[in-house]
C-alpha positions as CSV (number, residue, x, y, z in Angstrom):
1,M,-15.5,30.3,-29.1
2,E,-15.9,29.9,-32.8
3,T,-17.6,27.0,-34.5
4,L,-16.3,26.2,-38.0
5,T,-18.5,24.3,-40.4
6,P,-17.2,22.6,-43.6
7,I,-17.3,24.3,-47.0
8,A,-16.7,21.0,-48.8
9,A,-16.5,17.2,-48.1
10,L,-15.7,14.0,-49.9
11,P,-18.6,12.6,-52.0
12,A,-20.2,9.5,-50.4
13,H,-19.0,7.3,-53.2
14,I,-15.4,8.3,-52.5
15,A,-15.6,8.4,-48.7
16,G,-16.9,4.8,-48.7
17,S,-13.7,3.6,-50.4
18,F,-11.6,3.9,-47.2
19,Q,-11.4,1.8,-44.1
20,N,-9.8,4.5,-41.9
21,L,-9.2,7.8,-43.7
22,T,-6.4,9.0,-41.5
23,S,-5.3,12.2,-43.2
24,C,-5.7,14.1,-46.5
25,H,-3.5,16.7,-48.3
26,Q,-3.8,18.7,-51.5
27,S,-0.9,19.2,-53.8
28,K,-0.2,22.4,-55.9
29,N,-1.9,20.9,-59.0
30,G,-5.1,20.3,-57.0
31,D,-4.9,16.5,-56.5
32,Y,-5.9,15.1,-53.1
33,F,-3.6,12.5,-51.5
34,I,-5.5,10.4,-48.9
35,F,-3.9,8.1,-46.4
36,D,-5.9,5.1,-45.2
37,R,-4.0,3.7,-42.2
38,R,-6.2,0.6,-41.7
39,G,-6.2,-0.1,-45.4
40,H,-2.4,0.1,-45.5
41,S,-2.7,2.3,-48.6
42,V,-2.5,5.8,-50.1
43,Y,-5.0,7.1,-52.7
44,V,-5.0,10.0,-55.1
45,A,-8.1,11.8,-56.2
46,P,-8.4,14.7,-58.8
47,A,-9.5,18.1,-57.8
48,G,-13.1,17.3,-58.8
49,L,-13.1,14.3,-56.4
50,D,-15.1,12.2,-58.9
51,T,-12.8,9.2,-58.5
52,A,-10.0,7.9,-56.2
53,R,-7.2,5.7,-57.4
54,K,-5.0,3.6,-55.1
55,L,-1.3,4.5,-55.4
56,I,0.3,2.4,-52.7
57,E,-0.7,-1.1,-51.8
58,I,-0.3,-3.2,-48.7
59,G,2.9,-5.2,-48.4
60,S,6.3,-5.4,-46.6
61,E,8.4,-5.1,-49.7
62,A,9.8,-1.8,-51.0
63,G,7.2,0.4,-52.6
64,R,4.4,-1.0,-50.5
65,V,3.4,-0.3,-46.9
66,L,2.6,-2.5,-43.9
67,D,1.4,-1.3,-40.5
68,P,1.8,2.4,-41.5
69,T,2.0,5.1,-38.9
70,S,2.1,8.4,-40.7
71,F,1.9,10.2,-44.0
72,D,3.0,13.6,-45.1
73,L,2.9,15.5,-48.5
74,A,5.8,17.9,-49.2
75,P,5.3,21.2,-51.2
76,D,7.2,19.6,-54.2
77,G,4.5,17.0,-54.6
78,T,6.5,14.0,-53.2
79,F,5.2,12.2,-50.2
80,M,6.4,10.2,-47.2
81,V,4.9,7.1,-45.6
82,A,6.3,5.7,-42.4
83,D,5.5,2.1,-41.5
84,A,6.8,-0.8,-39.4
85,P,6.8,-4.2,-41.1
86,G,7.7,-6.8,-38.5
87,G,7.9,-4.0,-35.9
88,N,10.9,-2.4,-37.6
89,P,10.4,1.2,-38.5
90,R,10.8,2.3,-42.1
91,V,10.4,5.5,-44.0
92,Q,9.7,5.6,-47.7
93,I,9.6,8.6,-50.1
94,F,7.3,8.4,-53.2
95,L,6.8,10.5,-56.3
96,A,3.3,11.8,-56.9
97,S,2.9,9.0,-59.4
98,G,3.4,6.4,-56.6
99,S,6.9,5.4,-57.8
100,T,9.4,4.9,-55.0
101,L,12.0,7.6,-54.7
102,R,13.9,6.7,-51.6
103,G,13.6,4.4,-48.6
104,F,15.4,3.6,-45.4
105,R,15.1,1.8,-42.1
106,L,15.5,3.3,-38.7
107,P,17.5,1.4,-36.0
108,G,15.7,-0.4,-33.3
109,R,12.1,-1.5,-33.0
110,S,8.9,0.6,-33.1
111,V,8.2,0.9,-29.4
112,P,4.7,2.2,-28.5
113,R,4.5,5.5,-26.5
114,I,1.0,7.0,-26.6
115,T,-2.3,5.2,-27.1
116,L,-4.9,6.9,-29.3
117,S,-8.2,5.0,-29.5
118,N,-7.1,1.6,-30.9
119,F,-3.9,3.0,-32.4
120,V,-0.5,3.2,-30.7
121,L,1.7,6.1,-31.5
122,N,5.5,6.1,-31.6
123,G,8.0,8.7,-32.8
124,V,7.6,8.0,-36.5
125,A,3.9,8.4,-36.2
126,A,4.3,12.2,-36.0
127,A,7.0,12.6,-38.7
128,E,7.2,15.8,-40.7
129,Y,8.4,15.7,-44.3
130,T,9.5,18.9,-46.1
131,G,10.8,17.4,-49.4
132,T,14.4,17.5,-48.4
133,S,14.3,16.3,-44.8
134,I,12.3,14.1,-42.4
135,F,11.9,15.4,-38.8
136,I,11.1,12.7,-36.2
137,S,10.4,12.9,-32.5
138,Q,13.2,10.9,-30.8
139,P,13.5,11.9,-27.2
140,E,15.2,8.5,-26.4
141,N,18.3,9.9,-28.2
142,G,18.5,12.9,-25.8
143,A,16.9,15.5,-28.0
144,L,13.3,16.2,-29.0
145,V,13.8,16.2,-32.7
146,T,16.1,14.4,-35.1
147,E,16.4,15.5,-38.7
148,F,17.1,12.9,-41.4
149,A,18.1,13.4,-45.1
150,I,15.8,11.5,-47.5
151,D,18.5,8.8,-47.8
152,G,18.3,8.2,-44.0
153,A,21.5,9.9,-43.0
154,P,21.0,11.8,-39.7
155,R,21.7,15.5,-40.1
156,R,21.2,16.9,-36.6
157,S,19.2,16.8,-33.4
158,F,17.8,19.7,-31.5
159,G,15.4,20.5,-28.6
160,E,16.1,19.8,-24.9
161,P,13.5,17.4,-23.4
162,R,11.3,19.0,-20.8
163,R,11.2,18.0,-17.1
164,T,8.3,15.7,-16.4
165,G,8.6,14.6,-12.8
166,H,8.7,11.0,-14.2
167,E,12.4,10.8,-14.9
168,A,12.6,7.6,-12.8
169,D,10.1,5.9,-15.2
170,P,11.8,6.2,-18.6
171,S,8.8,4.9,-20.5
172,V,6.5,7.6,-19.1
173,H,9.2,10.3,-19.3
174,L,9.7,9.5,-23.1
175,A,5.9,9.5,-23.7
176,M,5.7,13.0,-22.0
177,N,8.5,14.2,-24.3
178,S,7.1,12.8,-27.5
179,G,5.6,15.3,-29.9
180,A,4.7,16.5,-33.4
181,V,7.1,18.6,-35.4
182,A,5.5,21.2,-37.7
183,A,7.7,23.1,-40.2
184,I,6.9,26.8,-40.4
185,P,6.5,28.2,-44.0
186,G,8.4,31.4,-42.9
187,G,11.2,29.3,-41.4
188,G,11.8,27.4,-38.2
189,F,9.7,24.8,-36.4
190,Y,7.1,24.3,-33.8
191,F,7.3,21.2,-31.5
192,V,4.0,20.3,-29.8
193,F,4.1,17.8,-26.9
194,L,1.4,15.1,-27.4
195,A,1.0,13.9,-23.8
196,G,0.9,15.4,-20.4
197,V,0.4,19.1,-19.8
198,P,-0.2,20.6,-23.3
199,Q,2.8,22.7,-24.3
200,F,4.6,23.8,-27.4
201,R,7.9,25.3,-28.3
202,K,9.1,27.4,-31.3
203,Y,12.6,26.9,-32.8
204,D,14.4,28.9,-35.5
205,A,15.8,27.3,-38.6
206,D,19.0,26.4,-36.8
207,G,17.2,24.6,-34.0
208,R,17.6,27.4,-31.4
209,L,14.7,27.7,-28.9
210,L,12.8,31.0,-29.4
211,F,10.0,30.5,-26.8
212,D,8.1,27.9,-24.8
213,R,4.4,28.2,-24.1
214,H,1.8,26.2,-22.2
215,V,-1.6,25.6,-24.0
216,E,-4.2,27.1,-21.7
217,G,-7.8,28.0,-21.7
218,P,-11.0,27.6,-19.7
219,D,-12.1,24.8,-22.0
220,L,-8.9,22.9,-21.1
221,D,-8.8,23.5,-17.4
222,R,-10.8,20.4,-16.2
223,F,-8.9,18.2,-18.7
224,V,-5.5,19.3,-17.3
225,Q,-6.7,19.0,-13.7
226,A,-7.8,15.4,-14.4
227,L,-4.5,14.3,-16.0
228,P,-3.4,11.0,-14.4
229,T,-0.2,10.6,-12.3
230,T,-0.1,6.8,-12.6
231,W,-0.8,4.6,-15.7
232,K,-1.9,1.1,-16.3
233,R,0.6,-1.2,-18.0
234,Q,0.2,-3.4,-20.9
235,K,2.4,-6.3,-22.1
236,T,4.2,-6.0,-25.4
237,E,7.0,-7.9,-27.2
238,D,9.3,-5.2,-25.7
239,G,8.1,-5.6,-22.1
240,E,5.5,-3.8,-20.1
241,I,4.7,-0.2,-21.2
242,P,2.5,2.4,-19.7
243,V,-0.8,3.2,-21.4
244,V,-0.4,7.0,-21.9
245,L,-3.3,8.8,-23.5
246,P,-2.7,11.9,-25.6
247,S,-3.5,15.5,-24.6
248,V,-2.9,16.8,-28.1
249,L,-4.3,14.9,-31.2
250,T,-2.6,16.8,-33.9
251,A,-1.1,20.2,-34.9
252,A,-0.5,22.1,-38.2
253,V,0.8,25.5,-39.4
254,D,-1.1,27.7,-41.7
255,H,0.3,30.1,-44.4
256,R,0.5,32.9,-41.9
257,D,2.7,30.8,-39.6
258,N,-0.1,30.4,-37.1
259,L,0.0,27.1,-35.1
260,W,-3.3,25.1,-34.8
261,I,-3.4,22.6,-32.0
262,S,-6.2,20.1,-31.7
263,T,-6.6,18.9,-28.1
264,A,-8.1,15.8,-26.6
265,A,-10.5,18.1,-24.8
266,G,-12.4,18.7,-28.1
267,V,-11.2,22.3,-28.7
268,T,-8.5,23.6,-31.1
269,Y,-6.4,26.6,-30.1
270,V,-4.7,28.9,-32.6
271,Y,-1.4,30.7,-31.7
272,D,0.3,33.3,-33.8
273,A,3.9,33.5,-34.7
274,S,4.8,35.3,-31.5
275,G,3.2,32.7,-29.3
276,E,0.0,34.6,-28.5
277,K,-3.3,32.7,-28.5
278,R,-5.7,34.3,-31.0
279,R,-8.6,31.9,-31.4
280,T,-10.5,29.0,-29.8
281,V,-12.2,26.8,-32.4
282,R,-14.6,23.8,-32.5
283,F,-15.3,21.9,-35.7
284,R,-18.8,20.8,-36.7
285,A,-18.9,18.3,-39.6
286,A,-20.9,15.1,-39.1
287,G,-21.5,16.3,-35.6
288,M,-18.8,17.9,-33.4
289,T,-15.4,16.5,-34.3
290,S,-11.9,16.7,-32.9
291,P,-9.3,16.7,-35.7
292,T,-6.8,13.9,-35.5
293,A,-5.1,15.3,-38.6
294,M,-5.0,18.7,-40.2
295,S,-3.3,20.1,-43.3
296,F,-3.6,23.3,-45.3
297,T,-4.1,23.4,-49.0
298,P,-2.1,25.7,-51.4
299,Q,-5.1,28.0,-51.4
300,G,-5.2,28.2,-47.6
301,R,-8.2,25.9,-46.9
302,L,-7.9,23.6,-43.8
303,L,-8.4,19.9,-44.4
304,V,-9.5,17.9,-41.4
305,A,-9.6,14.2,-40.7
306,P,-11.4,12.1,-39.9
307,G,-13.6,12.6,-43.0
308,C,-11.4,14.9,-45.1
309,F,-13.6,17.9,-44.5
310,A,-12.5,21.3,-45.9
311,F,-12.9,24.4,-43.8
312,D,-12.3,28.1,-44.4
313,P,-9.9,29.0,-41.6
314,A,-10.3,32.8,-41.9
315,P,-11.7,34.5,-38.8
């Protein structure tokens, strides 16, 4: 197993500006975009990381965010923030300057599915934004993934939900079919299931299934064997829901189309474009860390949160 150590990190005077640095991305011009979930805000920092300026403020009105769940930066420099003011899911697209480009509401309420620490994940929490489309995990609609145009118009759905053995309990069944969508630079998509037995699928650009793989390794065996078969329930405005913990924390694709999967067992597995496991990795930053967000810079560095540490991903 490899242990990766950071080659760069945020200066202390910048890192101290955030309440909960949830994810960080770098644009083609070198600017860092930093999502602070607990601060309900997005910051931008220049390549030299000498300052950080708040781009998006807290608020329920258009152009602000409230109870945000996810952030993603597209290759064209625009970015997406998904939030849920009043429990109603919303997606907003912003220019690099922080000006609002588009925004739309999703039907229904933001129903929790998976609990991660003190944060509850739903489908919008793992949204993928490419600059022209937003891909959201929506198994409640009968498919794993729904693609939306940036004006909110549904374009298509793809991916058959997996069998879970919990079909009689819809809340658990949906949690076990919730996942993260990762667009592949060379074309197509990976879909990584976030709960239950770790598993991922690869789809081509048309949404056709290419292969299905289980995430396996000796470092994951005990974790999988200890997965629960019953779940505590908690009361919400939408009724009682099961408290389902994640098996996978995040996933990302590098410039060679390799899929990086950070598991709740503390190890990250790297699979190549053919679905073969190539590496098993641990990250050491301020102690051993399990990434809850990963992104790759235009130069191929790997940015990891919490902390926005930069790693050289080369073997």
